N, C-alpha and C positions, 0 to 999 in steps of 0.2 A: 442685634446691632444694626441689621440692614435698614430697619425702619427709621433709624436716625440719619440716614444718608439722603441727600437731596442733589438733584442735577440742576445747577444754576445756569440757565441759558441766557446768553448775551448776544443779541442780534438786532440791528436797527430795522430789519424788515419784519413788520408785524405778522405777515403771512407765514414767514419762516418760523418765527417764535411759536405761533399758534399750532402750526403743523407738527413741529417737534414735540411740543407739550402734549398734543393729542396722542401722537404715536407712542411717546414714552409713558404717558398716563395709562394707555391701554395695555402696556407691557408691565404695569405695576410700579413704575418709578414715581417718586415725588419730584415735582419741579417747581422752580421759581423763575420768573421771567423778567428780563431787564432790556431796555432799548439801547443802552450804551454803557460804557465802562463806568462813567461817573455815577450812574444810577445804582450800579452794584456796589461801588465803593462807599456811597452814602449810606447804604443799608447794611453793609458787611458787619458781621460780628465775629469776634475771635473764636467762638465756640462752633461756628459752622462746620459741618462735615459733609462729605460727598465729593462732588467734582464740578468743575466749571467747563461748560461747552461754549466757547466764545468765537464769534466771527473775527477774522483777521482785520478786515477793514470796517471800522466803526467811526461814527462822528466823535471827534475829540481823540481820546486815547485809542490806540489800536488794541487788538486782542493780545499781542505780544507785550505791549506796554502795560496792559492790565495785569498780565501775568507777572511782570517785573514788580509792579506796585504791590501786589499781594505778597510776593516774596519779601519785599522790603518791610512789610507789616508782619512778617514771620508767619504768614498763613501757609499751612501745608497742603491746601486744597490742590489736588491734581488737576491739570489742565488738558483739555482737548481743543485744539484749534481747528476751525472749519473755515474754508475759503474758496472763492471762485477765482482767486488770483494768486495761486501758490507759486513759489519758486524754491529752488534748492537752498539758497542762502537763508530765506525766511524760515523754512522748515528746520534748518540746522540750528538757527537761533532758538526756536521753540524747544527743540529736543535738548539743547544745551541747558535750558532752564527747566529741564525735567518734565517736559510735556509728555503725556501718555501717548498721544497720537496727533497726526496732522492730516486731516481729511479734506480732499478737494471736492467741491460741489460739481455736479450732483453726486452725492455718495449714496450707497445702499444703506437702508436703515439698519440692516444686520451689521454692517461695519461700525455704525455708531454705537449700537448696543454692545458689541464686542469691546469697543474702546471704553465704554462706560463700565462694563464689568471688570475690565482690567484696572480701571481707576478705583472702583469700589473695593477690589481685592487689596490694592495698595493701602487704601484708607482703613480697611478692616485690620490689617497687620499693624498699622500705626496706632489705632485705637486700642488694640490689645496690648501693645507695648506700653502705652500710656497708662492703662488700667493696672497693669502689673507693676509698673514703676510706682504708682500711687500706693499700692498695697505694700511694696517694699518700704515706703517712707514711714510706715507705722512701727518698724523694727527699731530697737535700740541699737546703739553703736556696737555693743558686745554681741547682740544677736546677729547683726550684719557680719561681724567677724566670724562667728560660728558658721553662718550660712555659706560664706565664701570658702571656708575650709571644707565643709561637708560637700559642697559642689565639686570639689576636686577629688572626691572619692575617699577622703580620709575618715578613719574610724574615730570613735569618741576618745580613745586613749591617745591617738596621734594628735587630734585637735587640742586635747588638754595639755599635752606637752608643748605644743607650739604657743598656746595662749597663756600658759602658766596657771591653769585652773584645774580642778579635779574632773575626772571623767563623768562623775555624777552630775556636776554642774553643767557640763556640756550636754548631757542628756536632757536636763531640765530646760536648757535654752532651746534645744532642738524641738522639744515638745511644744514650747511656747511659739516658736517660729512656725511650725506646721499648723498650729491652731490659728494664728493670726493670718496666715496666707491661705488657709483652707486647702492645703495640699496633703497628700497621703503617702508619698514615697520620695525617695532621693531623686528620681528622674524629674519629678515636678519641681523639687528644690533647685536642681541644676538650671531648669528653664527660668525660674525666677531670678536666680543669681545672675544669669546672663542678660535678663531683660533690661536692667538698668544701664548696661553697656552697649545695647544694640544701637547701631547707627540707622538713620532713616533709609528707606528704599531709594535707589537712584531715580 
């Protein structure tokens, strides 16, 4: 999953962009570089995964405004704001919009890598939930009902009584569910049953 993640760097200073790209590239990260918010927005695709590292002060839209625009487009990309002109109010605004971190220049590269790892962890959990939800979508309505009951720890006879079907039919449904989801036990069934109801990370 990690190879799908990219660090989108937005900074109007070419030397900063190149320096960050070099440092992150040597650390094994994939990067994409943009001089301003408009350039990123023009290139943005809904399927992008990873995180955005954006300078606060950019020509045109600020890093915070870029963050807000991507949120308006339903983009879940985590944000890391970097700035030489930070203040408490701006940092609060960024965090209220779910920024992963707010780093003041000059920052230590280790700080940035730690923030990116935090963002990637958030993305990894989101992508896992998305994949599990997609697999749940292949179940029939009846299979979803059986799954929900099984996830509560109910046995075949109890599920049959609740749904008005035979225990044998319940077992057939469970076999099909496990085959479709590629799971082997009830614990994994519980995880899948909860996946569709999981809320995004803050």
